C-alpha positions in Angstrom: 0.0 0.0 0.0 1.1 3.6 -0.8 0.1 6.6 1.4 -0.1 10.1 0.0 0.3 13.2 2.3 -1.1 16.4 0.7 -0.3 19.7 2.4 -3.4 22.0 1.9 -3.6 25.7 2.3 -6.5 27.8 1.0 -6.6 26.5 -2.6 -9.4 23.9 -2.3 -9.9 23.3 -6.1 -6.2 22.4 -6.5 -6.5 19.9 -3.5 -9.6 18.4 -5.0 -7.9 17.9 -8.4 -4.8 16.4 -6.6 -7.0 14.0 -4.7 -8.9 13.0 -7.9 -5.7 12.2 -9.7 -4.5 10.0 -6.8 -7.9 8.2 -6.6 -7.5 7.3 -10.3 -4.2 5.6 -9.7 -3.8 1.9 -9.7 -3.2 -0.1 -6.5 -4.2 0.3 -2.9 -3.7 3.9 -1.7 -4.6 6.0 1.3 -4.7 9.8 1.2 -4.0 12.1 4.1 -4.8 15.8 3.7 -3.1 18.1 6.2 -5.0 21.4 6.3 -2.4 24.0 7.6 -5.1 26.1 9.4 -6.5 27.6 6.2 -8.1 31.0 7.2 -10.8 30.6 4.5 -12.2 27.5 6.2 -11.4 25.1 3.3 -9.9 22.5 5.6 -13.3 22.0 7.3 -15.0 21.8 3.9 -12.6 19.1 2.8 -13.2 17.2 6.0 -16.9 17.3 5.4 -16.6 16.3 1.7 -14.4 13.3 2.4 -16.0 12.1 5.6 -17.6 9.1 3.9 -14.4 7.9 2.3 -12.4 5.4 4.3 -9.3 5.8 2.1 -9.1 9.6 2.8 -8.2 11.2 6.1 -8.3 15.0 6.7 -6.2 16.4 9.6 -7.0 19.9 10.7 -3.8 21.6 12.0 -4.5 24.2 14.7 -1.8 26.5 13.3 -0.2 27.2 10.0 3.0 25.2 10.8 4.6 25.7 7.4 6.1 23.0 5.2 8.2 20.9 7.5 6.0 20.7 10.6 2.8 20.5 8.5 4.1 17.6 6.5 5.6 16.0 9.6 2.1 16.0 11.2 0.7 14.0 8.2 3.7 11.6 8.1 3.5 10.9 11.9 -0.2 10.1 11.5 0.6 7.7 8.6 3.4 6.0 10.7 1.0 5.6 13.7 -2.1 4.4 11.8 -1.0 2.7 8.6 1.7 0.3 7.3 2.5 1.6 3.9 5.4 0.5 1.7 6.0 4.1 0.6 4.7 7.5 1.5 4.4 10.2 -1.2 4.5 13.8 0.2 3.3 16.3 -2.3 2.0 19.9 -2.5 -1.7 20.3 -3.4 -0.6 21.9 -6.6 1.0 18.7 -7.9 -0.7 16.4 -10.4 0.3 12.7 -10.8 -0.5 11.6 -14.3 1.0 8.1 -14.4 -1.7 5.5 -13.5 1.0 3.0 -12.4 2.9 5.6 -10.3 2.9 3.5 -7.1 4.0 0.3 -9.0 6.8 2.3 -10.6 8.0 3.4 -7.1 8.1 -0.3 -6.1 10.0 -1.3 -9.2 12.6 1.4 -8.5 13.0 0.3 -4.9 13.5 -3.3 -5.9 16.3 -2.4 -8.3 17.8 0.5 -6.3 16.8 0.4 -2.6 16.3 4.0 -1.4 15.4 5.9 1.7 14.2 9.1 -0.2 13.1 9.2 -3.8 12.3 12.1 -6.1 10.4 12.1 -9.4 10.9 14.3 -12.5 8.9 17.5 -11.7 7.8 19.6 -14.6 6.8 23.2 -13.7 3.7 24.2 -15.6 4.5 27.8 -14.9 8.0 27.9 -16.5 8.4 24.6 -18.4 11.5 23.8 -16.3 12.3 20.4 -14.9 12.7 21.3 -11.2 14.4 18.2 -9.8 17.2 17.7 -8.9 17.7 21.1 -7.4 21.4 20.5 -7.1 23.8 17.7 -7.7 25.7 18.3 -4.5 24.5 19.1 -1.0 25.0 22.1 1.2 28.0 22.7 3.5 28.6 25.3 6.2 30.4 27.5 3.7 27.7 27.2 1.1 24.9 28.0 3.6 26.7 31.1 4.8 27.4 32.2 1.2 23.8 31.7 0.2 22.6 33.6 3.3 24.7 36.6 2.3 23.4 36.4 -1.3 19.7 36.2 -0.1 20.3 39.0 2.4 21.6 41.2 -0.4 18.6 40.4 -2.6 16.3 42.1 0.0 17.6 45.5 -1.3 14.5 47.3 -2.7 15.8 47.7 -6.2 17.1 44.1 -6.5 13.9 42.9 -5.0 11.8 44.7 -7.6 14.0 43.3 -10.4 13.9 39.7 -9.1 10.1 40.0 -8.6 9.7 41.0 -12.2 11.7 37.9 -13.3 9.6 35.5 -11.3 6.4 37.0 -12.5 7.3 36.3 -16.2 7.3 32.6 -17.2 9.5 33.4 -20.2 12.1 35.3 -18.3 12.1 33.0 -15.3 12.6 30.0 -17.7 15.7 31.6 -19.1 17.1 32.4 -15.6 16.4 28.8 -14.4 17.9 27.3 -17.6 21.1 29.3 -17.1 21.4 28.2 -13.5 20.8 24.6 -14.2 23.2 24.6 -17.2 25.8 26.1 -14.9 25.4 23.2 -12.5 25.2 20.7 -15.4 22.0 19.2 -14.2 20.4 16.7 -16.6 16.9 15.8 -15.4 16.7 12.9 -17.9 19.3 10.9 -16.0 18.9 9.0 -12.7 21.2 10.1 -9.9 21.9 9.5 -6.2 23.1 11.9 -3.4 21.4 14.9 -5.0 19.1 17.6 -3.5 15.5 16.9 -4.6 12.7 19.3 -5.1 10.2 19.4 -2.2 7.0 19.6 -4.1 6.9 15.8 -4.4 9.1 13.5 -2.4 8.8 9.8 -1.6 9.9 8.1 1.6 10.4 4.3 2.0 9.0 2.5 5.0 12.6 1.6 6.1 13.4 5.3 6.4 10.2 6.4 8.2 10.6 3.6 10.7 13.7 5.5 12.0 12.5 9.0 11.0 8.7 9.3 11.3 9.0 13.1 11.2 11.8 13.5 8.6 11.7 17.2 7.9 13.8 19.5 10.1 11.2 21.2 12.3 13.1 24.5 12.8 12.2 25.7 9.3 8.9 27.3 8.3 9.3 27.2 4.5 12.1 26.8 2.0 15.5 25.0 2.1 13.9 21.9 3.7 15.3 19.5 1.0 18.8 20.8 1.3 18.7 20.2 5.1 17.1 16.7 4.5 20.0 15.8 2.1 22.5 17.0 4.7 20.9 14.8 7.4 20.8 11.8 5.1 24.4 12.3 4.1 25.5 12.3 7.7 23.5 9.1 8.5 24.4 7.2 5.3 20.8 7.2 3.9 20.2 6.9 0.2 18.6 9.7 -1.7 17.7 8.9 -5.3 16.3 10.8 -8.3 14.6 8.8 -11.0 12.9 10.4 -14.1 10.9 7.3 -14.9 8.3 8.7 -12.5 7.1 12.2 -13.2 4.6 14.8 -12.0 3.3 18.2 -13.0 3.8 21.2 -10.7 1.5 24.2 -10.8 3.6 26.7 -8.8 2.6 29.6 -6.6 -1.1 28.7 -6.3 -1.4 29.1 -2.5 1.1 31.9 -2.2 -0.7 33.9 -4.9 -3.9 33.7 -2.8 -2.1 34.8 0.3 0.0 37.5 -1.4 -1.5 39.3 -4.5 1.5 41.4 -4.9 4.6 39.7 -6.4 6.8 42.0 -4.4 5.2 41.1 -1.1 5.4 37.4 -2.1 9.1 37.8 -2.8 9.7 39.5 0.6 7.9 36.6 2.3 10.2 34.1 0.4 13.3 36.0 1.4 12.3 36.2 5.1 11.5 32.5 5.2 14.7 31.5 3.4 16.9 33.6 5.7 15.3 31.9 8.7 15.8 28.4 7.2 19.4 29.2 6.3 20.1 30.3 9.8 18.5 27.1 11.1 20.7 25.1 8.7 23.8 26.9 9.9 22.9 26.2 13.5 22.3 22.5 12.7 25.7 22.0 11.1 27.4 23.9 13.9 25.7 21.8 16.5 27.0 18.7 14.7 30.5 20.1 15.2 30.7 22.0 11.9 31.8 18.9 10.1 30.1 17.3 7.1 30.7 14.1 5.3 31.7 14.7 1.6 
């Protein structure tokens, strides 16, 4: 059996579509929706809509706990109440189109046993393949370097320029292509030890048995997957990317409902990212400042 954890916030139509796609998949599946205290009451609506379906569970979080703690709530419930072979954690703006998605995950595990797995993620917004995010994980030096860069981007003029880039699919596509080409990322090739994109990530039961709440809880949003890769690297866990499974990602749906202004949305991203980078720095320093290569 495969469990699916969907993090919901505000955008109820996207969550409904996500659920419909999962219900159409082959195999035995259970869906857990975590409502992150949506202020528009859509979490309660979903709980009422799916009350009669045994294969769907709706959890109403009492606070907007962000990405890491919100997903950890759903993952902990799965570990306590179900015995799945795999758990797929996905944003509500992700669509799974492959009917045999769960069977493909099982096939990958049999050939290449993994702890964490990532599919090919195609952004509908930009047309960019978003995973892997990076071929190598973070270090104390890279975290500090990125913190300085993000801090600099909060300059009002730079913020306005970057907001304009992100608001244009064509421009953003060029920016992302340049960055990925610089890193020599080829999304058509399987890889291990990479940083996955967090909009859709799959955990094996063997990993969750030891880590029922796998996301680092001191982050609110952003940089979770870099921290997860660092933790897995220290513990010898296997992270794998495999393009034989794929999903579509409709970006910015919830954030656009929360922040109508692209500039305000960019400010929010910067604030969250700075907090996450500081949390990552503290984590690495607490471990002695040492990282396995």
